N, C-alpha and C positions, 0 to 999 in steps of 0.2 A: 504494500500500500504506500502511495506517495503522499507525503504531507503537503499541504498548501504552502506556497512561498510566503514568507513574511516580508512586508515592505520595509526597505532600508532607506527610504527617501529622506533626504536631509530637509530640515525646515527651510522654507524660502526666506530670503532676506526681505525686509519690508521695502516697498516701492512707494514712490511719490503718488502713485495712482490710487492707493487705498490706505488709509482714508485721505480725504481731500485737505491739503495744507493751504491755509489762507495766510495772507501777509497784510499787516497794517503798520503804517508809520505816521507819527505825529511829531514833527520837528526832529529832535535828536534821539528820540525814543521810538522803538518799534518792536514788533513781535511776529513770530510765525506761530500760527495756532490751528488747532483742530477742534471744531465744535462737535462733540459727541452726542448732542441732544440732551444729555444728562450731566453736562459739565464740559469744561474746556481744558485742553492741554496746551502748554505754550513754551516757547523759547523766546525770552526777552533779550533785547540788546540795546546798547547805547552807541551812538555814532560819535567817535572821537574826532575823526576827520574823514575826508573823502576816501582815504586809503586805509583807515583803521577803524574797525568796529568791534566793540566789546560784547562778548556773550555774557550777559548778566546772570541769567538763571534759566533753568529748565524745570517745568512742573508738569506732571502727568496726572490727569483727572482720576479721582478715586474710581476703582473698578476697571481701569484700563492699564494698570501696571503690568509689566512683563509682556506686553504685546508689541514692543519695538517702536512705540509711539515717539519716544525721545529721539531715537535714531532717525526716524522719518523726518522729524522737525529739523534735526541737525543737517541731514542731507539736503533739505531745501535751502537752508542757510548757506551751506557750502556751495551749492549750485549757483546761488546768487552772487556769492563772493567771487567765484571764478568768472562768471559772465560780466560782472560789474567792476572787476579789478581791485577789490579791497581785500585786506588781510583780517583775519579774526584773532582777537586777543581773548584767550580762554580762561578767565578767572572762575567761571562756572564749573563746579566740580564734575558734573556729568560731561560737559563738553571737553574738559581737560582730560578726563579718563578716556574718552573715545579717541581723542587726538593721539594719545599714547598707544592705543590699540591699533591705530590705522596709520602706519608710516607713509602710506601712499598719499595722505593728506598734508604732509609736512610743508609743502609749498604754499598752502593757504593760511597757515597759522603763523602768528608773530608771538614768539615766546622769549 
């Protein structure tokens, strides 16, 4: 008797297509956020200059922890940094930890 194969599929990395990341900026403050309907997750930032933006904080809405939401927000921030030519200063503990885990992002951070 042959036993059924077990799936060894790796979990997929989060993509910007799910869930929808929105961006808002007011003066020198801004945020990338996801409205979950029952709360918002966000990555907030402060603009130091045209070339330097500080990642202030990342917060994931209750009940959405462990779903890769913070990484989705950070990927949107990094994509904007690349396309708009600014560097990210990472005092936010989450952003700084992710920076260390992803050496391929070294060019986009100013530390």
